[in-house]
Residue frames as qw, qx, qy, qz and C-alpha x, y, z in Angstrom:
[[0.677, -0.536, 0.443, 0.242, -24.67, -15.42, -3.33],
 [0.756, 0.296, 0.420, 0.405, -23.96, -16.39, -6.95],
 [0.284, 0.908, 0.098, 0.291, -23.91, -12.73, -7.96],
 [0.408, -0.864, 0.292, 0.032, -21.46, -11.99, -5.14],
 [0.769, -0.231, 0.499, 0.326, -19.16, -14.79, -6.28],
 [0.627, 0.564, 0.364, 0.395, -19.33, -13.49, -9.84],
 [0.129, 0.944, 0.041, 0.302, -18.38, -9.97, -8.82],
 [0.680, -0.677, 0.096, 0.266, -15.54, -10.51, -6.32],
 [0.728, 0.002, 0.310, 0.612, -12.89, -10.41, -9.05],
 [0.343, 0.843, 0.308, 0.279, -13.95, -7.12, -10.65],
 [0.160, -0.976, 0.150, -0.001, -11.98, -4.59, -8.59],
 [0.648, -0.480, 0.476, 0.351, -8.75, -6.65, -8.37],
 [0.643, 0.330, 0.514, 0.462, -8.75, -7.13, -12.16],
 [0.204, 0.926, 0.217, 0.232, -9.68, -3.52, -12.81],
 [0.377, -0.885, 0.226, 0.153, -6.97, -2.25, -10.44],
 [0.695, -0.220, 0.516, 0.451, -4.34, -4.45, -12.09],
 [0.510, 0.570, 0.464, 0.447, -5.37, -3.28, -15.56],
 [0.022, -0.989, -0.103, -0.104, -5.50, 0.35, -14.40],
 [0.555, -0.694, 0.321, 0.327, -2.01, 0.03, -12.93],
 [0.655, 0.050, 0.539, 0.528, -0.59, -1.32, -16.17],
 [0.333, 0.764, 0.407, 0.374, -2.36, 1.29, -18.33],
 [0.179, -0.984, 0.001, 0.007, -1.38, 4.23, -16.11],
 [0.652, -0.474, 0.382, 0.452, 2.22, 2.99, -15.99],
 [0.568, 0.230, 0.530, 0.587, 2.50, 2.93, -19.76],
 [0.133, 0.904, 0.315, 0.258, 0.65, 6.24, -20.15],
 [0.406, -0.875, 0.134, 0.225, 3.13, 7.78, -17.73],
 [0.638, -0.258, 0.491, 0.534, 6.06, 6.32, -19.63],
 [0.462, 0.412, 0.571, 0.540, 4.79, 7.20, -23.12],
 [0.048, 0.822, 0.334, 0.459, 3.03, 10.52, -22.55],
 [0.521, -0.816, -0.178, 0.173, 4.06, 11.70, -19.09],
 [0.649, -0.255, 0.159, 0.699, 7.67, 12.35, -19.98],
 [0.275, 0.433, 0.377, 0.771, 6.67, 14.75, -22.72],
 [0.272, -0.815, -0.368, -0.356, 4.25, 16.56, -20.44],
 [0.605, -0.785, -0.079, 0.108, 6.28, 16.86, -17.22],
 [0.751, -0.087, 0.100, 0.647, 9.85, 17.17, -18.53],
 [0.070, 0.988, -0.006, -0.138, 11.48, 20.58, -18.63],
 [0.802, 0.146, 0.095, 0.572, 14.60, 21.04, -20.71],
 [0.049, -0.994, 0.044, 0.085, 16.98, 23.92, -20.40],
 [0.666, 0.525, -0.298, 0.438, 20.55, 24.95, -20.89],
 [0.703, -0.574, -0.204, 0.368, 22.87, 24.86, -17.91],
 [0.119, -0.948, 0.169, 0.243, 25.36, 27.62, -17.10],
 [0.434, -0.469, 0.658, 0.399, 28.12, 25.45, -18.55],
 [0.407, 0.418, -0.489, -0.649, 26.25, 24.97, -21.83],
 [0.071, -0.001, -0.995, -0.064, 25.18, 21.39, -21.11],
 [0.526, -0.313, -0.386, -0.690, 21.47, 20.68, -21.64],
 [0.129, -0.072, 0.817, -0.557, 19.56, 19.82, -18.47],
 [0.511, -0.307, -0.621, -0.510, 16.35, 17.85, -18.09],
 [0.069, -0.030, 0.731, -0.678, 14.21, 18.03, -14.98],
 [0.175, -0.504, -0.827, -0.175, 10.67, 17.26, -13.88],
 [0.209, -0.369, 0.044, -0.904, 8.25, 20.08, -13.19],
 [0.006, -0.119, -0.890, 0.440, 6.54, 19.08, -9.91],
 [0.439, 0.327, 0.281, -0.788, 3.34, 20.99, -10.69],
 [0.594, 0.324, -0.493, -0.547, 2.93, 19.40, -14.11],
 [0.301, 0.121, -0.943, 0.077, 3.73, 16.01, -12.62],
 [0.187, 0.191, 0.732, -0.627, 1.11, 16.46, -9.89],
 [0.553, 0.365, 0.008, -0.749, -1.51, 17.57, -12.43],
 [0.518, 0.295, -0.718, -0.359, -0.71, 14.68, -14.77],
 [0.203, 0.007, -0.949, 0.242, -0.85, 12.09, -11.98],
 [0.301, 0.236, 0.538, -0.751, -3.99, 13.64, -10.49],
 [0.604, 0.328, -0.236, -0.687, -5.80, 13.50, -13.83],
 [0.457, 0.189, -0.857, -0.145, -4.76, 9.87, -14.29],
 [0.021, -0.069, -0.871, 0.486, -5.96, 8.95, -10.80],
 [0.437, 0.310, 0.336, -0.775, -9.33, 10.69, -11.13],
 [0.574, 0.321, -0.490, -0.573, -9.83, 9.21, -14.61],
 [0.336, 0.085, -0.937, 0.044, -9.19, 5.67, -13.30],
 [0.122, 0.188, 0.741, -0.633, -11.51, 6.23, -10.35],
 [0.500, 0.362, 0.111, -0.779, -14.34, 7.69, -12.45],
 [0.531, 0.292, -0.657, -0.448, -14.01, 5.21, -15.28],
 [0.240, 0.018, -0.954, 0.180, -14.03, 2.31, -12.86],
 [0.162, 0.248, 0.672, -0.678, -16.83, 3.62, -10.69],
 [0.488, 0.428, 0.089, -0.755, -19.15, 4.84, -13.41],
 [0.653, 0.398, -0.470, -0.441, -18.53, 2.19, -16.04],
 [0.432, 0.256, -0.864, 0.040, -16.72, -0.98, -14.95],
 [0.071, -0.104, -0.861, 0.492, -18.42, -1.36, -11.58],
 [0.434, -0.074, -0.119, -0.890, -21.79, -0.06, -12.72],
 [0.764, -0.196, -0.416, -0.453, -24.65, -1.93, -11.12],
 [0.580, -0.015, -0.720, 0.380, -22.66, -3.30, -8.19],
 [0.513, -0.799, -0.259, -0.174, -23.93, -2.79, -4.66],
 [0.118, -0.829, 0.438, -0.327, -21.83, -1.25, -1.91],
 [0.816, -0.369, 0.430, -0.111, -21.54, -4.69, -0.30],
 [0.905, 0.332, 0.158, 0.214, -20.19, -6.27, -3.48],
 [0.374, 0.814, -0.225, 0.383, -17.78, -3.39, -3.98],
 [0.436, -0.748, 0.426, -0.263, -16.60, -3.61, -0.36],
 [0.910, -0.167, 0.376, 0.052, -15.84, -7.33, -0.66],
 [0.778, 0.528, 0.090, 0.328, -14.11, -6.89, -4.02],
 [0.117, 0.879, -0.267, 0.378, -12.14, -3.87, -2.73],
 [0.668, -0.612, 0.405, -0.123, -11.10, -5.84, 0.35],
 [0.929, 0.099, 0.271, 0.230, -9.65, -8.54, -1.90],
 [0.537, 0.729, -0.043, 0.423, -7.79, -5.96, -3.99],
 [0.222, -0.864, 0.317, -0.323, -6.47, -4.24, -0.86],
 [0.851, -0.384, 0.357, 0.021, -5.30, -7.56, 0.55],
 [0.844, 0.374, 0.140, 0.358, -3.41, -8.25, -2.68],
 [0.253, 0.841, -0.161, 0.451, -1.79, -4.81, -2.50],
 [0.534, -0.742, 0.341, -0.219, -0.88, -5.32, 1.18],
 [0.934, -0.118, 0.292, 0.169, 0.70, -8.68, 0.36],
 [0.672, 0.607, 0.018, 0.424, 2.70, -7.09, -2.47],
 [0.056, -0.872, 0.276, -0.401, 4.02, -4.38, -0.11],
 [0.756, -0.533, 0.370, -0.090, 4.89, -6.95, 2.56],
 [0.919, 0.226, 0.179, 0.269, 6.64, -9.01, -0.13],
 [0.449, 0.757, -0.111, 0.462, 8.68, -5.97, -1.18],
 [0.279, -0.819, 0.330, -0.378, 9.60, -4.99, 2.39],
 [0.735, -0.469, 0.464, -0.158, 10.28, -8.36, 3.97],
 [0.830, 0.056, 0.472, 0.292, 11.70, -10.26, 0.97],
 [0.192, 0.860, -0.155, -0.446, 13.58, -7.52, -0.93],
 [0.209, -0.416, 0.779, 0.419, 16.01, -9.87, -2.67],
 [0.337, 0.313, 0.876, 0.147, 13.21, -11.99, -4.11],
 [0.266, 0.822, 0.402, -0.302, 10.99, -8.97, -4.83],
 [0.079, -0.689, 0.375, 0.615, 13.85, -7.35, -6.75],
 [0.278, -0.014, 0.852, 0.444, 13.50, -9.98, -9.44],
 [0.108, 0.595, 0.765, 0.221, 9.87, -8.98, -10.01],
 [0.132, -0.463, -0.241, 0.843, 10.13, -5.25, -9.36],
 [0.133, 0.081, -0.422, -0.893, 8.83, -4.15, -12.78],
 [0.327, -0.364, -0.805, -0.335, 5.79, -6.43, -12.68],
 [0.309, -0.563, -0.623, 0.448, 4.95, -5.27, -9.15],
 [0.097, -0.329, -0.008, 0.939, 5.47, -1.62, -10.11],
 [0.191, -0.170, -0.621, -0.741, 3.05, -1.97, -13.00],
 [0.371, -0.506, -0.774, -0.088, 0.33, -3.33, -10.72],
 [0.363, -0.607, -0.454, 0.542, 0.81, -0.67, -8.04],
 [0.303, 0.192, 0.196, 0.913, 1.14, 2.35, -10.32],
 [0.201, -0.609, -0.366, -0.674, -2.29, 3.93, -9.99],
 [0.619, -0.712, -0.332, 0.009, -2.49, 3.53, -6.20],
 [0.639, -0.119, -0.145, 0.746, 0.97, 5.06, -5.82],
 [0.091, 0.568, 0.190, 0.796, -0.48, 8.47, -6.71],
 [0.504, -0.763, -0.120, -0.387, -2.47, 8.96, -3.47],
 [0.859, -0.334, -0.169, 0.350, 0.37, 7.25, -1.59],
 [0.504, 0.242, -0.037, 0.828, 2.81, 9.95, -2.68],
 [0.197, -0.658, -0.129, -0.715, 0.33, 12.63, -1.64],
 [0.758, -0.612, -0.197, -0.111, -0.23, 11.02, 1.77],
 [0.795, -0.115, -0.151, 0.577, 3.52, 10.73, 2.30],
 [0.277, 0.400, -0.006, 0.874, 4.01, 14.42, 1.58],
 [0.408, -0.676, -0.179, -0.587, 1.08, 15.52, 3.74],
 [0.815, -0.569, -0.098, -0.041, 2.07, 13.44, 6.76],
 [0.118, 0.812, -0.555, 0.135, 5.84, 13.73, 6.19],
 [0.558, -0.321, 0.754, -0.128, 6.03, 9.98, 6.87],
 [0.371, 0.323, -0.725, -0.483, 6.71, 7.65, 3.95],
 [0.004, 0.050, 0.987, -0.152, 5.42, 4.64, 5.91],
 [0.393, 0.428, 0.496, -0.645, 1.95, 6.19, 6.19],
 [0.499, 0.529, -0.292, -0.621, 1.76, 6.63, 2.43],
 [0.216, 0.286, -0.913, -0.195, 3.11, 3.15, 1.75],
 [0.054, 0.169, 0.953, -0.247, 0.56, 1.36, 3.95],
 [0.346, 0.486, 0.457, -0.659, -2.55, 3.55, 3.61],
 [0.353, 0.435, -0.436, -0.704, -2.42, 3.72, -0.18],
 [0.058, 0.027, -0.985, -0.161, -3.23, 0.00, -0.28],
 [0.188, 0.478, 0.766, -0.387, -6.79, 0.84, 0.77],
 [0.143, 0.296, -0.276, -0.903, -7.39, 3.05, -2.29],
 [0.176, -0.187, -0.852, -0.456, -9.77, 0.48, -3.89],
 [0.075, -0.531, -0.754, 0.379, -12.29, 1.31, -1.16],
 [0.098, 0.353, -0.036, -0.930, -12.84, 4.67, -2.88],
 [0.215, -0.109, -0.764, -0.599, -15.00, 2.76, -5.35],
 [0.078, -0.457, -0.821, 0.333, -17.61, 2.50, -2.58],
 [0.122, 0.411, 0.097, -0.898, -18.62, 6.04, -3.54],
 [0.364, 0.208, -0.533, -0.735, -20.11, 4.60, -6.73],
 [0.083, -0.120, -0.989, 0.017, -22.01, 1.62, -5.30],
 [0.483, -0.420, -0.398, -0.657, -25.76, 1.20, -5.17],
 [0.427, -0.416, 0.511, -0.620, -27.40, 0.90, -1.77],
 [0.786, -0.024, 0.544, -0.294, -29.10, -2.43, -2.51]]
């Protein structure tokens, strides 16, 4: 029981840190990688985002966060410990989404802080939204992304 209490915080903290790091990597590096500049017909420079480069960049970030967390940060945790910790992280993400949807005026004041925390789980959310053609599916199902860490847990 003591070990379980010591490990419940690991995935929520890791997810928050991963969100902040991926946000800043996207801001600092992503723009250089995904931006396409060109000259418009009227001679005015245009800047756009290449969707393929953007998908590759975000996919690499997501897989890197998942592998780094599963193979290093959560190393030695059992599937049960990971499930409990992932449930706490998912609950936090669900509360953040509910906060944004049902209290938009208040959430607007904290939009940047919330965006930082949700950055790495937004990647599969965007994919789910495109696959299902329903934004709501992506918004709600992406909050369960921390359960992917179960793939890295030990049986006992």
